[in-house]
C-alpha positions in Angstrom: 81.5 108.7 52.6 85.0 107.5 53.1 86.8 110.4 55.2 89.6 110.4 52.4 87.2 110.8 49.8 85.6 113.7 51.5 89.2 115.4 51.9 89.8 114.8 48.2 86.4 116.4 47.3 86.9 119.6 49.7 90.5 119.9 48.1 88.9 119.8 44.6 85.9 122.3 45.7 88.7 124.7 46.9 91.1 124.4 44.0 88.5 124.6 41.2 87.6 128.2 41.8 91.3 129.1 43.0 92.7 127.7 39.6 89.8 129.3 37.4 91.2 132.7 38.5 94.4 131.8 36.1 92.4 130.9 33.0 93.4 134.0 31.3 96.8 133.6 32.2 99.9 132.1 30.2 100.1 128.6 31.5 104.0 128.7 32.1 103.6 132.2 33.9 100.7 130.9 36.4 102.5 127.7 36.9 105.8 129.4 37.7 104.1 131.7 40.0 102.4 128.6 41.9 105.8 126.7 41.8 107.4 129.6 43.5 105.0 129.6 46.1 105.4 125.9 46.6 108.9 126.5 47.1 108.5 129.0 49.7 105.9 126.6 51.5 108.5 123.9 51.5 111.2 126.2 52.9 108.9 127.2 55.7 108.0 123.6 56.5 111.5 122.7 56.7 112.5 125.7 59.1 109.5 124.7 61.2 109.8 121.3 61.4 113.5 120.5 61.5 116.5 121.4 64.2 117.9 123.7 61.9 121.3 123.9 64.4 121.6 120.1 64.2 121.0 120.1 60.2 123.8 122.7 60.1 126.1 120.6 62.2 125.4 117.4 60.3 126.0 119.2 56.8 129.6 120.4 58.2 130.2 117.0 59.3 129.3 115.6 55.9 131.6 118.1 54.1 134.5 117.3 56.4 134.1 113.5 55.6 134.4 114.0 51.8 137.6 115.9 52.5 138.7 112.9 54.5 138.1 110.7 51.6 140.3 112.7 49.6 143.0 113.1 52.0 143.4 109.7 53.2 143.0 107.8 49.8 146.2 106.0 50.5 145.3 104.9 54.1 142.8 102.1 53.9 142.1 102.2 57.9 141.3 105.8 57.7 139.5 105.6 54.6 137.1 103.0 55.9 136.6 105.0 59.0 135.6 108.1 56.8 133.3 106.2 54.7 131.6 104.6 57.8 131.2 108.2 59.2 130.0 109.6 56.0 127.2 107.0 55.9 126.3 107.6 59.5 125.8 111.3 59.0 124.1 110.8 55.8 121.5 108.8 57.9 121.4 111.4 60.3 120.6 114.0 57.8 117.8 112.0 56.3 116.5 111.5 59.8 116.4 115.1 60.4 114.6 115.7 57.3 112.2 112.9 57.6 109.4 115.2 59.6 109.0 118.1 57.3 109.0 115.3 54.5 106.0 113.5 56.1 104.4 116.9 56.9 104.6 118.0 53.3 103.6 114.6 51.9 100.0 114.9 51.8 99.5 118.4 50.9 101.8 118.2 48.1 100.2 115.2 46.8 96.7 116.8 46.7 98.4 119.9 45.2 99.8 118.0 42.4 96.6 116.1 41.9 94.4 119.3 41.5 97.3 121.0 39.4 97.1 118.0 36.9 93.6 118.8 36.2 94.3 122.2 35.2 97.5 121.9 33.3 97.8 118.2 32.5 94.9 118.4 29.8 93.5 121.0 27.5 89.8 121.5 26.7 88.3 119.9 23.7 89.2 122.3 20.4 85.9 123.8 19.0 85.1 121.9 15.9 87.2 118.7 16.4 85.9 115.5 17.3 86.6 113.7 20.3 86.0 110.4 21.7 83.8 109.6 25.1 84.2 106.2 26.3 82.3 104.1 29.0 83.8 101.1 30.8 81.0 99.0 32.1 81.5 96.5 35.1 79.4 93.8 33.5 77.3 92.8 30.4 77.0 95.9 27.9 73.8 97.5 28.1 72.3 99.9 25.6 72.5 103.6 27.4 72.1 106.6 25.5 74.6 109.3 25.5 73.2 113.0 25.9 75.4 116.1 25.5 74.8 119.6 26.5 74.0 122.1 23.9 76.8 123.2 21.8 78.0 119.5 21.7 76.9 117.1 18.8 76.8 113.3 19.3 78.0 112.3 15.8 77.6 108.3 16.1 75.8 105.7 18.0 77.7 103.7 20.4 80.3 101.5 19.1 80.6 98.2 21.2 84.0 96.7 22.3 82.4 93.4 23.9 85.9 91.8 25.0 86.8 95.0 26.9 83.1 95.8 27.9 83.3 99.3 26.5 81.1 101.6 24.5 82.4 104.6 22.7 80.8 107.5 20.9 82.1 110.3 18.8 81.3 113.7 19.8 82.1 117.4 18.3 82.0 120.7 20.1 80.4 123.1 17.9 81.2 126.2 20.4 82.9 127.1 23.7 81.0 124.7 26.2 81.0 124.0 30.0 78.7 121.5 30.7 77.7 117.7 31.6 77.3 114.7 29.6 74.7 112.0 30.6 74.9 108.4 30.2 71.2 107.2 30.5 70.1 103.6 31.0 66.5 102.4 31.6 67.0 102.3 35.5 69.0 105.6 35.9 71.8 107.8 34.6 75.4 109.0 35.2 76.9 112.3 34.5 80.4 113.3 33.5 81.9 116.8 33.0 82.8 118.1 29.8 85.0 121.1 28.8 85.3 122.7 25.3 87.2 126.0 24.3 90.4 127.8 25.0 92.6 126.7 27.9 94.0 126.3 30.4 91.0 124.9 32.2 90.0 122.7 35.0 89.4 119.6 33.2 88.6 116.0 34.2 89.7 113.3 31.8 88.0 110.4 33.6 85.1 110.1 36.3 85.7 106.8 38.2 83.5 104.5 40.6 86.8 103.1 42.3 88.3 104.9 45.5 91.7 103.7 44.5 91.5 105.2 41.0 90.4 108.5 42.5 93.6 109.1 43.5 94.6 109.3 39.7 91.7 111.1 38.7 90.4 113.5 41.4 88.8 116.4 39.0 85.1 114.8 39.9 83.5 112.9 42.6 83.4 109.1 42.2 80.5 107.7 40.4 77.5 106.3 42.2 77.4 102.6 42.5 75.9 100.7 39.4 76.7 99.6 36.0 79.7 102.0 35.0 83.4 101.6 36.2 84.5 105.0 34.6 83.3 107.5 31.9 86.3 109.0 30.0 86.6 112.0 27.6 89.5 111.8 25.5 91.1 115.4 25.9 94.2 116.7 24.3 97.3 116.7 26.2 98.6 120.2 27.4 102.1 121.1 27.6 103.9 124.1 29.1 105.8 126.2 26.4 108.7 128.1 27.6 111.3 129.5 25.3 110.1 127.6 22.3 110.1 124.3 24.3 107.4 122.2 25.4 107.6 120.8 28.9 105.3 118.5 30.8 103.7 120.7 33.5 105.2 118.6 36.3 108.5 118.9 35.0 108.3 122.6 34.8 106.8 122.9 38.4 109.6 120.8 40.0 112.4 122.6 38.3 111.2 126.1 39.2 110.1 124.8 43.0 113.7 123.6 43.2 115.3 126.7 41.9 113.1 128.7 44.2 114.3 126.9 47.3 117.7 127.1 46.4 117.6 130.9 45.4 115.7 131.8 48.6 116.9 129.4 51.2 119.8 132.0 52.2 117.6 134.9 52.3 115.1 133.3 54.4 117.9 131.7 56.5 117.0 128.1 55.8 119.3 125.2 55.9 118.4 122.2 53.7 
């Protein structure tokens, strides 16, 4: 197994049971809590991996250069000098913030990938039809779709030869957490499926490509074979706050940034 794939699988194994503890919470409330914790984590990382004294001194110089731009607006030489110093100290500031940014990059990427599985899609509504699609790598075969108890496969496979795709219509009759099976004469492939009330940990697509795994990290890669991916067309899930519908990532970023802004003085962290 590729080490990166192993890390992604480990992250999913940890995140799935952890996020499942939030199933009964209102999505906006649980996401707000996670965003505040992420903001605290970012503040700790910045304090731990930056020279805070140098950061404060650089910010003081940046403010002074801005005042110089206003003060010497009619003095071209002094104005250009202030602009150069402003650019220089901006680069110094970015350099000071580079290390915590690099430290945060991979954990935040993995966190967002897992949160998208929980907040990005809703499970299939009970009683409503949905589409399951299989992307073949080569010539279309004739697989059979087997669904878990509580989900009915309503149609035979619809073939799209030009796209090398097969699609079925399925309908959940009750709340289900199970696995679909795509059965070929020489083997079978599985895909998780969820139906009922959300939020839940939902994987919209299971893929065979390592590159695509970063966009669809909810399940391990498909084994080598005829399939490129299997997809269940889940409905989009937003976060409703004050009567407004937000994409989960927008709300998460807004709350995390607000938390860092409010808590930075209390925790004595310079940003």
